[in-house]
C-alpha positions as CSV (number, residue, x, y, z in Angstrom):
1,M,0.8,10.6,12.0
2,S,3.3,10.4,15.1
3,R,2.1,14.1,16.4
4,H,-1.8,12.3,17.1
5,Y,-0.6,9.6,19.1
6,G,-1.1,11.6,22.2
7,E,-4.7,12.5,21.6
8,L,-5.7,8.7,21.6
9,R,-8.1,7.7,24.3
10,M,-8.3,3.8,24.4
11,P,-6.5,1.5,26.0
12,V,-2.9,1.1,24.4
13,V,-0.6,-1.9,24.9
14,I,2.6,-1.5,23.4
15,V,4.8,-5.1,23.3
16,T,8.8,-5.3,22.7
17,G,11.8,-7.3,22.9
18,D,14.8,-5.9,25.0
19,Q,17.0,-8.0,22.3
20,D,15.2,-6.6,18.9
21,Q,18.2,-6.2,17.0
22,I,15.5,-4.9,13.6
23,V,13.4,-2.2,15.6
24,S,15.2,-0.8,18.4
25,P,13.2,-0.4,21.9
26,K,14.5,2.9,22.9
27,E,14.1,4.6,19.4
28,N,10.4,3.1,19.1
29,A,8.9,1.7,22.1
30,Y,9.8,3.7,24.6
31,R,9.2,6.7,22.2
32,L,6.0,5.6,21.4
33,K,5.2,5.2,25.1
34,E,6.3,8.7,26.4
35,G,3.7,9.7,23.0
36,I,0.8,7.9,24.2
37,P,0.5,8.9,28.0
38,Q,-1.9,6.8,29.1
39,A,-0.3,3.3,27.5
40,Q,1.2,0.4,29.1
41,L,4.5,-0.6,27.8
42,V,5.6,-4.4,28.0
43,V,9.3,-5.2,27.3
44,L,9.6,-9.0,27.3
45,K,13.1,-9.8,28.6
46,G,15.1,-12.5,26.0
47,A,12.4,-11.6,23.3
48,G,13.8,-10.3,19.8
49,H,11.8,-8.9,16.9
50,E,9.2,-11.8,16.4
51,I,7.5,-11.6,19.6
52,P,4.0,-13.1,18.2
53,L,6.1,-16.3,17.2
54,T,8.6,-16.7,19.7
55,R,6.5,-15.5,22.5
56,P,2.8,-15.8,22.3
57,D,2.5,-15.8,26.2
58,G,3.6,-12.9,26.2
59,V,1.7,-11.3,23.6
60,Y,-1.4,-12.7,25.0
61,S,-0.8,-11.5,28.5
62,A,-0.4,-7.7,27.6
63,L,-3.7,-8.3,25.2
64,K,-5.7,-9.8,28.1
65,R,-4.4,-7.0,30.3
66,I,-5.1,-4.0,27.8
67,S,-8.5,-5.9,27.3
68,A,-9.4,-5.9,30.7
69,A,-8.8,-2.2,31.2
70,A,-10.8,-1.6,28.2
71,I,-13.8,-3.6,29.9
72,D,-13.6,-1.6,33.1
73,I,-13.5,1.9,31.4
74,A,-16.6,0.5,29.4
75,S,-19.0,-0.3,32.5
76,N,-17.5,2.8,34.4
77,A,-18.7,5.1,31.1
78,A,-21.8,3.1,31.8
79,L,-22.3,4.3,35.2
């Protein structure tokens, strides 16, 4: 499936914690960002693996940003 990541045309946000010891950000989030050129990468400093539980504010902020980007794309497409 990863070979198709570059074909994604919708807004994508990747949220990772810089202290994640279960899923290495460098092996996963950064690699995923490279595979999805239009994706936004949000690295939460001091966050580990359970980001939605430990940093819901960071997740909310990232989702809010990507939602705004999706609305802008939809608005421009409607013009």
